[in-house]
N, C-alpha and C positions, 0 to 999 in steps of 0.2 A: 491950218493944222488942227484947230479945234473942231472945225466941221468934219474933217477927215476922221478924227477920233470918234466923234459922235456917230458918224455913219458906220464905222466899223463895229462899234458897240451894238448898234441896232441890228447889224447883220449877224451878230453872234446869237441873237435870240432864237431865230428859226433853227440854226444849227444845234443849239443846246437843246431845244425841244425835241429835235430828231434823235439826239443821243439819248435823252431821257426815255423816250418811248421805246427806242431800240433795246436799251438795257432792261427796261421793265418786261417787255414781251419775251425777250430771250430767256430771262430767268423764270418767267411765268410758264412758258410752254415747252422750253427745251432743256431746262435744268431738271435734276432729280427732285423727288419729293422730299423737302426738308424734314417733314414730320417723320418719315420712315428712316431718314439718315440719323436724326437726333434720337429717335426711339431705339435704334439698334436692331440687331437681328432677332433678339428675343422678345421684342415688344409685341403685345397683343393688338388686334385691330382696335379694341376699345382705347388702349393707350395712345395709339397713333391718332385716332380721331380726337382725343382730348388734346394732344399736342397741336394738331391742326387747328382746333378751335381756339386754343390759347394764343397761337401766332396770328390768328385772323385769316388763315388760308382757306377757310370754308366760306368766306364772303365772296360775292360776285366780283368779276375782274375789274369792273368800273369802280367799285368801292375800294378795292385794293389800290387801284391807280390813283384815286383821289387821296388816299392816305399817303401814298408815295410822293405825290406832287406837293402835298401840304408839308411833308417832311423836308423837301428840298427848299421850299420858300422860307420856312421857319428855321431851317438849319437844325431841325430836331429829327434825327434819324432813328430815334427810339433806342432800343437796347439790343445787344448782341444776342442772337438766338442760342448760342452755345454757352456763353459765360454770364449772361444777364448784365453785363457791364454796359453803361451808356456809350453809344458809338462816339459821341462828342468827346467823352473822356478818353477813349482809346486813341483818338487823333491827338488830343492835347498832351497825353503822356508819352506816346511813342514817337511823335514827330521830332521833338528836340534831339533824341538820340540819333535819328537818321540824319538830321542836318549837321550834327556835330561831326559825323564821319564823312558825309558826302560832300559838303561844301569845301573842306580842305582838298579833297580829291579833285573836284572840278577846277578850283582856283590854281592849284599847283600843276595840274595836268596842262592847263592852258599856258601858264607862265613858263613852264619848262619846254613844252613842245614848240612854242612860237620862235624863240631865239635859235633853237637847234635847227628847225626847219628852214629858217631864213639863212642860216650859215651854210647848210649843205646845199641849198638851192643856189646860193651865190657861187659855191665851189662845185657846181654840177659837173659830173664826169670825173672828178678827182678821186684819188684813193680813199680820202676821208669820206666823201659822199657815198661811194660804193660800200665801204665798210659799215657805215651807220645804217644804210638801207638794208644790208644783210642782217645786221643785229636786230633792226626793227622787225623785219620779216620773220626772223626766228622767234622773237619775243611774242609776237601776236599769234604765232602758230601753235603755241603751247597753251593748253587749257588753263584757265584761271584757277581751277581746282588744284592743279599740280603746284602752282605757286603757293597756294594757301597751305597745302600739306607740307611742302618742303620748307616754307617760311616758318611755320609753327614749330616744326621739328628742329630746324637749325638755329633760328634766333630765339625761340622760346625755351625748348628743352635742352639743347646742347650749350648754347652761349648764355642763356638766362637773361638776355637783355630786355625782353619784353614779356609781359604776361600773355598767355595764350588766350585766356578768356576772362571775362569780368566786366563790370560796369559799376558806376557809383552815381550818387546824386549831385556830385560836384562837377560842373562843366570843365573847370580847370584841371581837376584830377583826371578826367577822361581824356582831355586833350594831350596831356603830358605822359600819361601812363598807358591807357588802353587804345588810343587812336593811332599812335605812330606806326605800329606794325601793320594793321590792315590798310592804312593809307599808303605805306611804302610798297606793299605787295600790289595794291591796285594801280599805283603809278608805274610799276614795272610792266604791267599789261597795257595800261591806257595811253602812256606817252608814245608807244610805238605806232599805233594806227593814226594818232593825231599828227605825229611828225610827218608821216608819209602823206597824209591828206594836205596839211598846211604847206608842205614842200611843193606839192602840185600847184596850189594856189599861187605861191610865189614865183614858180617857174613860168606860169601863164603871164604874170605881170612883167617879169624880166624880159620877156620876148616882145613886149609892146613897143610901138614907135616912140612913145613919150619917154621911155627909158633911154633909148639911143639919142634922142634930142637933148635930154638933160645932161648926158655924158658929153655930148658934143659942145654944150655950153660951158663945160669945164667944172661942173658940179662934182664934188667928192662922192666916192662910193657910199660913204656913210649917209650923206644927204639924200642920195638917190634911193637907198634902201629904206631909210626910216621916214623920210618925208613924202616919198611918192609911192614906192612899191608897197610898203606896209599899209599905208592908208587905203590904197585901191584894193588890196587883198582882204581888207577887213570885212567887206560885205559877205563873202562866202564864209569867212571865219565866224562872224556873228550868227549867221544862219546855223552853222554847226553847233555853236554854243547854245543857241536857242532850242535846238532839237534835244540837246542833252539835259537842259534844265529840268523838265518835268520828271526825269528819271531820278533826280536826287531826292524827290519827295517820297519815293518808294524805297530808294536805297538799293544796294546790291543784296540780293537774296543770300548768296553764298557768304558774303562778309558777315551779315547779321546772324546767320545760322551757325557758322563755324566759330565765330568769335563771341557768341552768346550776347549779342547787342540787342537790347529790347526796343527795336525800331519798327517802323511801319512795314519794312520788307518781310521780317519774320512774322508779323501779324497777318499780312496778306496770305502767306503760305498756310498759316493755321486756319484762317477763315475759309480758304479754298478747300482744305482737307475736311473741314466741318460743314461745308455748304452753308456758311454763315452769311446769308444773302444781304442783310442790312449793312454789314461792314464792307462787303465787296461792292455793293451798289453805291454806297457813299463815296468810296475811294474812286470808283469809275467816274462819277459825276464831277467830283472835285478835280480830278486830273484833266477832264475835258475842259472845264472852265479855266483851269490854270494854263493849259496848252494854248487856248485861244488868246488869253491875256498876254502870254509870253510872245506869241506871234505878232501881236499888235505892238508890243514894246520893241521887238526886233525891227519891225518895219519903220518905226519912228527913229530908231538908232541909225538906220540906213541914211536917212536925211541928214543926221548930225555928222556922220562919217563922210558922206559924199554929198555936197550941196546940189550936185547935178541931178540927184534922184528926185523925181516928181511923184508926190503922193496923190493918188486919184481915188 
C-alpha cells in the first residue's frame, strides 16, 4: 500500500507540471490584456503601460513563468490585480463560507439518495418505483434557477421562514439561519439525479449471480441488500462522490450569488469578470492538486470497500 501511494504521488508531479504550464500559456497568449481591462475604456496608452509595468506584464515570458512557478512552490500568489487583496487571504476568508454550505449539501444528498435508490431498486417495476422515477425526472428537468426564485419567494417572502440573503461571522448562526434554505433547494435538485444513478448501480448488483446464491442459502433480504449489494455497489458510488468533492471547494455559483454568500464561487465569478488572473490561476492549480489527491483517496477506499481490488 505504501509503495502504491508513493508511486501515485510521484506520477502526479508531471501531471501537475503539465497543468501549470497549460494554465500559464493559456492566460499569457489567449486571454485578454489585463492592463487594458483594468484600465477601462477611457485609459490612455500611458496609463495602460503603467499598469502593465506595475503588474510585471512587460517582463519576458520566462521571467513571468519563473515568478508564477515560485508563487506555486511558496504558496504566495501575490495580490489580486483588481482589489489588491492578498490571494491567500481571499482563499482563507471565502473558503469557510463555501464549505459551510456545500458540505451539508454533499452529505445530505448522499444520505438521502442512497436509501431511496436501494428501496426503489428492490421494488423495481412497482408503482412506487415508477412514481419516484417520474418525480426524479421531473425534478432534474427544471432549472436550478427556477427553484431558487420560487423558493426565495415562497419560503422567504410569503412564509417568512428563512432569510433570503445574509451571512454572519458565526458558523452556528449561518448553519441554523442562512444555510437551511439554499441547502433545501439544492437537495430538491441534487437528490433526483443521484437517486437515478444509484438505482442503476443497485440494479446491476441485484442481477448478479451472488445475489441469487445468497437468497438460495436462506439469507434475509435485509442481509442481501446491506451486506452484499450495498458493499459491491459502493465502488461506483465512491467514484461519483469523489467526482463531486472538488466542486464543493468552488461551491454553487447560483447559490452564492443569489443568497449573497461570500464564498469562493462568487469570488470566481468576480475574478473572471475582472480578468483577475492571479485569483483564477491559483484556484485552477489548487483544484488540479485537490482533484488528484481525491482520486488517490478514492482508489485507496476501493481496497477498503472490496478486498478483491488490487492496487497496482
